[in-house]
C-alpha positions, 0 to 999 in steps of 0.5 A: 681274377674272373670278374664275371663270376665273382659278380655272379657269386655276389648276386645273391647278397643283399646290400646292407644299406638299400637292402636291394638285391640288384647285384654288385659290380666290380670295376675293372681296374688294372692298377690294383695289385694287392688283391683288394678290390671294391664291389659297388651296389648297382642300386645305391653305389654302396661299396664294399671291400672284396678280398682276393689275396687268399695266400696272404690271408691264410698265412695271417689267419690259420684258423680259417684253414681248420674251419675250411676243413670241417665245413660241409658242402650244402650240395654233396654234404662232404667236408672241405673246401677252398676259399675263393674270396671274402667280402665284408659287407658291413663292419660286423659282417663277413661272408666267405665264398668257398668251393667244395673240394669234392663236387666243386659246388660254390657256396657262401658261408657266413664267417663266425670267426672274425669278431668286429668291434 
């Protein structure tokens, strides 16, 4: 996992608690082996899970593969992308971080597939 790149991609995400865009930091802990990390808000220290094990996630969520094939890149307008990781900033919200297959542009997309109760 490239911690610096992941933190850079999380920089545009506002904290759901303090609403600040101070960014998030990810502790560099080598004991984490299941693909699940925590990101902490630099402003208020709110933590949210970052899910990095995309192989297992795609196996358990087959609808995500179909959704990614039809997704349009905001830069080149071509369809298809690769899911890099996803975060759950709040109980009712998930955000996918995707890289376009055609132009390699990284972007994020709000998940419309999960229903959190």
